[in-house]
C-alpha positions in Angstrom: -59.8 -45.8 41.8 -57.4 -43.0 40.9 -55.0 -43.1 38.0 -51.3 -42.8 38.8 -51.3 -39.1 37.8 -54.4 -38.3 39.8 -53.0 -40.2 42.8 -49.8 -38.2 42.6 -51.5 -34.8 42.3 -53.8 -35.6 45.2 -50.8 -36.7 47.3 -48.9 -33.5 46.5 -51.9 -31.5 47.6 -52.3 -33.6 50.8 -48.7 -33.2 51.8 -48.9 -29.4 51.5 -52.0 -29.3 53.6 -50.2 -31.6 56.1 -47.3 -29.1 56.3 -49.6 -26.1 56.8 -51.6 -27.9 59.6 -48.5 -29.1 61.3 -46.8 -25.7 61.3 -49.9 -24.0 62.6 -50.4 -26.4 65.5 -46.7 -26.6 66.6 -46.3 -22.8 66.2 -49.3 -22.4 68.6 -48.0 -24.9 71.1 -44.2 -24.3 71.1 -42.7 -20.9 72.1 -40.7 -19.3 69.4 -36.9 -19.3 69.6 -35.2 -15.9 69.6 -33.0 -16.2 66.6 -31.6 -12.6 66.3 -31.9 -12.5 62.5 -33.4 -10.1 60.0 -37.0 -9.3 60.7 -38.9 -7.0 58.3 -39.7 -3.6 59.9 -43.4 -3.1 60.5 -45.3 0.0 59.6 -46.8 1.3 62.8 -49.6 2.9 60.8 -50.6 -0.4 59.1 -54.2 -1.3 60.1 -54.6 -4.7 61.8 -58.0 -6.4 62.0 -59.3 -9.7 63.4 -58.7 -11.2 59.9 -55.0 -10.3 60.1 -54.7 -11.9 63.5 -56.3 -15.1 62.2 -53.9 -15.2 59.2 -51.0 -14.7 61.6 -52.2 -17.5 63.8 -52.7 -19.9 60.9 -49.7 -19.0 58.8 -47.4 -17.2 61.1 -45.1 -20.3 61.4 -44.2 -19.8 57.7 -42.6 -16.3 58.3 -39.3 -17.6 59.5 -35.7 -17.1 58.5 -35.3 -16.0 54.9 -39.0 -15.9 54.4 -38.8 -12.5 56.2 -36.7 -11.2 53.3 -39.0 -12.6 50.6 -42.0 -11.0 52.3 -40.2 -7.8 52.8 -39.1 -7.6 49.1 -42.7 -8.4 48.0 -44.1 -5.6 50.2 -41.5 -2.9 50.0 -39.1 -3.8 47.2 -35.3 -3.8 47.4 -34.9 -1.3 50.2 -31.6 -2.5 51.5 -28.4 -3.8 49.8 -28.4 -7.1 51.6 -31.8 -7.9 50.0 -30.1 -8.3 46.7 -29.0 -11.8 47.8 -32.6 -12.9 47.1 -33.6 -12.9 43.4 -36.8 -11.1 42.4 -39.0 -13.5 40.4 -40.8 -15.1 43.4 -41.4 -11.9 45.4 -42.5 -10.2 42.2 -45.1 -12.8 41.5 -46.2 -12.7 45.1 -46.5 -9.0 45.0 -48.8 -8.8 42.0 -51.0 -11.7 43.1 -51.4 -10.0 46.5 -52.4 -6.8 44.9 -55.3 -8.7 43.2 -56.2 -10.5 46.4 -56.1 -7.2 48.4 -58.4 -5.5 46.0 -61.0 -8.1 47.0 -60.4 -8.7 50.7 -58.7 -5.3 51.5 -61.5 -4.3 53.9 -60.6 -6.9 56.5 -57.0 -7.9 55.5 -54.0 -5.6 55.2 -51.4 -6.0 52.5 -49.0 -7.9 54.7 -51.6 -10.7 55.3 -52.5 -10.7 51.6 -48.8 -11.2 50.7 -48.5 -14.1 53.2 -51.6 -15.8 51.8 -50.5 -15.2 48.2 -47.1 -16.7 48.8 -48.7 -19.8 50.4 -51.2 -20.3 47.6 -48.6 -19.8 44.9 -46.3 -22.3 46.5 -49.2 -24.8 46.8 -50.1 -24.5 43.2 -46.5 -24.5 42.0 -45.7 -27.6 44.1 -48.6 -29.6 42.5 -47.5 -28.4 39.0 -43.8 -29.2 39.7 -44.8 -32.7 40.9 -46.7 -33.2 37.6 -43.7 -32.0 35.6 -41.4 -34.2 37.6 -43.6 -37.2 36.8 -43.5 -36.5 33.1 -39.7 -36.0 33.2 -39.1 -39.1 35.2 -41.2 -41.2 32.8 -39.0 -40.1 29.9 -35.7 -40.6 31.6 -36.4 -43.6 33.8 -38.7 -45.3 31.3 -40.5 -47.0 34.2 -44.0 -46.1 35.5 -43.2 -47.6 38.9 -39.9 -45.7 39.3 -41.4 -42.4 38.1 -44.3 -42.8 40.5 -42.0 -43.5 43.5 -39.8 -40.5 42.5 -42.7 -38.1 42.7 -44.0 -39.6 46.0 -40.5 -39.0 47.5 -40.5 -35.5 46.1 -43.8 -34.8 47.9 -42.3 -35.7 51.3 -38.8 -34.4 50.5 -36.4 -33.5 53.4 -36.8 -29.8 52.7 -40.6 -29.9 52.5 -41.2 -26.9 54.8 -39.3 -24.6 52.4 -41.6 -25.7 49.6 -44.6 -24.3 51.5 -43.1 -21.3 53.3 -42.5 -18.0 51.4 -39.3 -19.3 49.8 -38.5 -19.5 46.2 -37.7 -23.2 46.2 -41.0 -24.4 44.8 -41.0 -21.9 41.9 -37.4 -22.8 41.2 -38.1 -26.5 41.2 -40.9 -26.0 38.7 -38.8 -23.9 36.4 -35.8 -26.3 36.7 -37.8 -29.4 36.1 -39.6 -27.7 33.2 -36.3 -26.7 31.6 -35.1 -30.3 31.8 -38.4 -31.6 30.4 -38.2 -29.2 27.4 -34.7 -30.3 26.8 -36.0 -33.9 26.3 -38.5 -32.8 23.7 -38.0 -32.8 19.9 -37.1 -29.6 18.2 -39.9 -27.1 17.3 -38.2 -26.1 14.1 -36.7 -28.5 11.5 -33.0 -29.2 12.2 -33.1 -26.8 15.2 -32.2 -29.8 17.5 -33.5 -28.0 20.6 -36.8 -26.6 21.7 -36.3 -22.8 21.7 -39.1 -22.4 24.3 -36.8 -24.1 26.9 -35.0 -20.7 27.1 -38.1 -19.2 29.0 -38.1 -21.5 32.0 -34.3 -21.5 32.1 -34.3 -17.7 32.1 -37.0 -17.5 34.8 -35.0 -20.0 37.0 -32.0 -17.6 36.7 -33.9 -14.8 38.3 -35.5 -17.1 40.9 -32.4 -18.5 42.5 -28.6 -17.9 41.9 -27.9 -21.5 41.0 -30.5 -21.2 38.1 -27.6 -20.1 35.9 -26.4 -23.8 35.9 -29.6 -24.8 34.1 -28.1 -23.3 31.0 -25.9 -26.3 30.9 -28.9 -28.5 30.0 -29.5 -26.3 26.9 -25.9 -26.4 25.8 -25.6 -30.1 26.4 -28.8 -31.0 24.6 -27.8 -28.9 21.6 -24.3 -30.4 21.5 -25.5 -34.0 21.9 -28.2 -33.6 19.2 -25.6 -32.1 16.8 -23.2 -35.1 17.4 -25.9 -37.8 17.3 -28.2 -36.5 14.6 -27.1 -33.5 12.6 -23.5 -34.5 11.8 -24.4 -38.1 10.9 -27.1 -36.8 8.6 -24.6 -34.4 6.9 -22.0 -37.3 6.5 -24.6 -39.6 5.1 -25.9 -37.1 2.5 -22.3 -36.2 1.6 -21.5 -39.8 0.8 -24.6 -40.2 -1.3 -24.3 -36.8 -3.0 -24.4 -36.8 -6.8 -24.2 -33.1 -7.6 -21.4 -31.3 -5.8 -23.0 -27.9 -6.5 -25.4 -28.3 -3.6 -22.5 -29.2 -1.2 -22.8 -25.9 0.8 -26.5 -26.6 1.5 -25.5 -29.7 3.5 -24.3 -27.5 6.3 -27.6 -25.6 6.6 -28.8 -27.9 9.4 -25.6 -27.2 11.4 -26.0 -23.4 10.9 -29.7 -23.6 11.9 -28.7 -25.5 15.1 -26.2 -22.8 16.0 -28.7 -20.1 15.4 -31.3 -22.0 17.5 -28.9 -22.4 20.4 -27.9 -18.8 20.2 -31.5 -17.6 20.2 -32.4 -20.0 23.1 -29.5 -18.7 25.3 -30.3 -15.0 24.5 -33.9 -15.7 25.6 -32.7 -17.2 28.8 -30.2 -14.4 29.5 -32.5 -11.4 29.0 -34.3 -11.6 32.4 -31.0 -12.0 34.2 -29.5 -9.0 32.4 -32.5 -6.9 33.2 -32.3 -7.7 36.9 -28.6 -6.9 37.1 -29.2 -3.6 35.3 -32.0 -2.8 37.8 -29.7 -3.6 40.7 -26.9 -1.4 39.4 -29.2 1.6 38.7 -30.8 1.3 42.1 -27.7 1.0 44.3 -24.8 2.3 42.2 -26.2 5.4 40.7 -26.4 8.2 43.4 -29.8 9.5 44.1 -32.6 9.8 46.7 -34.2 6.6 48.0 -37.6 8.1 48.9 -38.2 5.4 51.6 -40.6 6.0 54.5 -39.0 6.8 57.9 -39.6 3.4 59.4 -37.5 1.8 56.6 -34.8 4.5 56.6 -33.6 4.2 60.2 -31.4 1.2 59.7 -27.8 0.1 59.7 -28.2 -1.4 56.2 -27.0 0.2 53.0 -29.9 2.1 51.4 -30.5 2.6 47.6 -28.8 5.5 45.9 -25.6 5.7 47.9 -23.4 4.5 45.0 -20.4 3.7 47.1 -20.6 -0.1 47.4 -17.4 -1.9 46.3 -19.2 -4.2 43.8 -20.4 -1.1 41.8 -16.8 -0.4 40.7 -16.1 -3.9 39.4 -15.5 -4.4 35.7 -18.7 -6.6 35.7 -20.8 -5.1 38.4 -22.7 -8.1 39.7 -23.8 -7.8 43.3 -24.5 -11.4 44.4 -21.0 -12.6 45.2 -20.2 -9.4 47.2 -23.4 -9.5 49.1 -23.0 -13.1 50.1 -19.4 -12.6 51.2 -20.0 -9.3 53.0 -23.2 -10.0 54.8 -23.2 -13.8 55.2 -19.5 -14.5 55.1 -19.9 -17.0 52.3 -16.6 -18.1 50.7 -14.3 -21.0 50.0 -14.3 -23.3 53.2 -15.3 -20.3 55.3 -18.0 -22.3 57.0 -15.6 -25.0 58.3 -15.7 -24.2 62.0 -16.2 -26.4 65.0 -19.4 -24.7 66.0 -21.0 -25.6 62.6 -20.6 -29.4 63.2 -24.3 -29.8 63.9 -25.1 -28.1 60.6 -22.7 -30.4 58.8 -24.4 -33.4 60.4 -27.8 -32.1 59.2 -26.6 -31.8 55.6 -24.6 -35.0 55.6 -27.4 -37.5 54.7 -28.4 -35.8 51.4 -24.7 -35.1 50.4 -23.7 -38.7 51.1 -26.7 -40.3 49.4 -26.2 -38.3 46.3 -22.4 -38.3 46.0 -22.1 -42.0 46.7 -24.6 -43.0 44.0 -23.4 -40.4 41.5 -19.8 -41.5 41.8 -20.9 -45.1 41.6 -22.6 -44.2 38.3 -19.3 -42.8 37.0 -17.3 -45.7 38.3 -19.6 -48.3 36.7 -19.9 -46.5 33.4 -16.4 -45.1 32.6 -16.7 -45.5 28.8 -20.1 -43.8 28.8 -18.8 -40.9 30.9 -15.7 -40.5 28.8 -17.9 -40.0 25.7 -20.0 -37.5 27.7 -23.1 -39.8 27.4 -23.1 -39.3 23.6 -23.6 -42.0 21.1 -22.1 -40.9 17.8 -22.9 -42.7 14.6 -21.5 -41.3 11.4 -23.1 -44.0 9.3 -26.5 -42.5 9.8 -28.6 -45.6 10.4 -32.1 -45.7 11.6 -32.8 -44.3 15.1 -33.1 -47.3 17.4 -34.2 -46.2 20.9 -31.7 -47.0 23.7 -32.7 -49.9 25.9 -31.4 -50.3 29.3 -29.5 -53.5 30.2 -32.0 -55.7 32.0 -29.5 -57.5 34.2 -28.2 -54.3 35.9 -30.0 -53.0 38.9 -27.6 -50.2 39.9 -28.6 -46.6 39.7 -28.5 -45.4 36.1 -27.8 -48.9 34.8 -25.5 -47.9 32.0 -28.0 -45.3 30.7 -26.5 -42.3 28.9 -29.7 -40.3 29.6 -28.6 -39.9 33.2 -25.2 -38.4 32.4 -26.1 -34.7 32.3 -28.2 -34.9 35.4 -25.3 -36.7 37.3 -22.8 -34.0 36.2 -25.2 -31.3 37.2 -25.8 -32.8 40.6 -22.1 -33.5 41.3 -21.3 -29.9 40.5 -24.0 -28.6 42.9 -22.8 -31.0 45.7 -19.2 -29.9 45.4 -20.3 -26.2 45.3 -22.3 -26.8 48.5 -19.4 -28.6 50.3 -16.9 -25.9 49.4 -18.8 -22.6 49.5 -22.3 -22.4 50.9 -23.6 -22.5 54.5 -23.7 -26.3 54.5 -27.2 -26.6 56.0 -28.6 -24.9 52.9 -27.5 -28.0 50.9 -30.7 -29.9 51.6 -33.1 -27.4 50.2 -30.8 -26.4 47.4 -30.3 -29.9 46.1 -33.9 -31.0 46.7 -35.2 -28.1 44.5 -32.6 -28.1 41.8 -32.5 -31.7 40.5 -34.6 -34.8 40.3 -31.6 -37.0 41.0 -32.3 -37.4 44.7 -35.7 -38.8 44.0 -34.5 -41.0 41.2 -31.9 -42.5 43.6 -34.6 -43.1 46.2 -36.9 -44.7 43.6 -34.1 -47.2 42.6 -33.1 -48.1 46.1 -36.6 -48.4 47.7 -38.0 -51.9 47.5 -41.7 -51.7 48.4 -42.9 -55.0 49.9 -46.1 -56.7 48.8 -49.4 -56.5 50.6 -52.5 -58.8 50.4 -54.1 -56.3 48.0 -51.2 -55.8 45.7 -51.2 -59.2 44.0 -52.2 -59.0 40.4 -54.8 -61.7 40.6 -56.3 -59.9 43.6 -56.5 -56.7 41.6 -58.0 -58.4 38.6 -60.6 -60.1 40.8 -61.4 -56.7 42.4 -62.2 -55.1 39.1 -64.2 -58.2 38.0 -66.2 -58.0 41.2 -67.0 -54.3 40.9 -68.2 -54.8 37.4 -65.6 -52.9 35.3 -65.8 -54.6 32.0 -62.9 -52.9 30.2 -59.3 -53.9 30.9 -57.4 -51.4 33.0 -54.2 -49.9 31.4 -51.0 -51.8 32.1 -49.3 -48.7 33.7 -52.3 -48.3 36.0 -52.0 -52.0 36.9 -48.3 -51.6 37.7 -49.0 -48.8 40.2 -51.9 -50.8 41.7 -49.4 -53.6 42.2 -47.1 -51.2 43.9 -49.7 -49.6 46.2 -52.4 -52.2 46.6 -56.1 -51.6 45.9 -56.8 -49.9 49.2 -54.2 -47.1 48.7 -55.4 -46.5 45.1 -58.8 -45.4 46.5 -57.2 -42.9 48.9 -56.2 -39.3 48.1 -53.3 -39.3 50.7 -52.3 -42.8 51.6 -49.2 -44.0 49.7 -46.5 -46.6 50.3 -44.2 -44.1 51.9 -46.7 -43.6 54.7 -48.6 -46.8 55.0 -46.1 -49.6 54.1 -43.4 -51.4 56.0 -40.3 -51.5 53.9 -38.8 -55.0 53.6 -35.1 -54.2 53.9 -32.9 -51.9 55.9 -31.9 -49.6 53.0 -35.5 -48.9 52.1 -36.5 -48.2 55.7 -33.5 -45.8 56.0 -34.6 -43.8 53.1 -38.2 -43.8 54.3 -37.2 -42.6 57.8 -34.9 -39.9 56.4 -37.6 -38.4 54.2 -40.4 -38.6 56.7 -38.2 -37.6 59.6 -36.9 -34.5 58.0 -40.4 -33.7 56.7 -41.9 -33.7 60.2 -38.9 -32.4 62.3 -38.1 -29.7 59.8 -41.6 -28.4 59.8 -41.7 -28.2 63.6 -38.3 -26.6 64.1 -38.6 -24.1 61.2 -42.1 -22.9 62.3 -40.7 -21.9 65.7 -37.6 -20.2 64.5 -35.2 -23.0 65.4 -32.2 -23.7 63.1 -32.9 -26.1 60.3 -31.7 -26.8 56.8 
């Protein structure tokens, strides 16, 4: 019988294998749609072997849409100005892993195949790691083994699953985002620091993985601000009231100074990678020079490096991203609101409605909590009593201040998606940026009982198989949720094997599994998807 963590890791692995098998089969059976989008130029002199043909047959369905850009950047670098829309951390990791792989298998696989394999393997590993981090984060915020378990199961079959296996940056970004959030829930590494300075590393890497990674800095600022209000200032006030010698009064503010220095250091650590990337972009495309590209990459209508005449280069703050998105993808305020985009709005509507409805319900049900920004100030400096959720409330968040910063983060991203981005991108953007979608699902899904999920049945099972020691209570809670049979399976979970007892639960189940399957089939054949 697997522990909850083992069960989740195996299920994460199983769903990735499921995606890879499904895309290979459907890509072989269904003819590809002619999408007329960017396809990375091929080097006519690049050697192709039977091994490359096999890789293309097995993984060719993953090289669709923006995956062409990520593979192109990993193989050739930033050869065109429009490539700057895709941040470099994921293709950079893929490039260096593929170099190592190609040094071993280079005799029968070319570099292009090595890059495709490397991207797939990296996303597989990162997905399993991100599921594990999400489980730890959910345990801390939800304080429920059952809800945390359900959250990760939903993450493993999330509506944008194909993008977490294809050569996209979603999986790496999810790992960095969840890890940043997790580090912001930990105690300080230095006395009075009030924040884990190491959280600046995943936050910084998320900023050079996807453009919305910069929003993750909000968790660092909020955590530091909340800890100062809830811990540092009450401590200062308490010591001031009990102070006998006024000569040491200035030393009372040392914790506050230390907190400010810690926050400043954390933010600097997070910003360094972003600043380096922007400097590289400027030097490559804004400083006139020779591009030294091979001929098959130079004959193109795209802007090449070294021209130095792009409008963004002359800005007071020369950041390329907004210009690239507007110029090449026509991204701007309400620019996507056209009649022909109604199907894409329909595709994105389930996730936007599900999140916005429950996030706004949280704000409506907790006005006082939201007015105080989820902060509990106590200038009497009493003992630290952990917050306990109201037992009578079953609504999402249930008057829990721990949810506040995640709710605000998610509402901001939803509004940004509705107003600015190509709306179909919302599904994968929101699914990779925040755990709120999965937490909502875990609250709203009621998993009905089975003959093997009764506690007496489970206890009898362990007595019969001769396990003398008592199983941990959190193992027992998941066994009650899944049933004995599922706990012995690497891939079988309630989301796949169980009939949900109410309409709301079935709706969430069908949405996640439906988008999981349909999205994989459509994406792998170059049909439009989220």
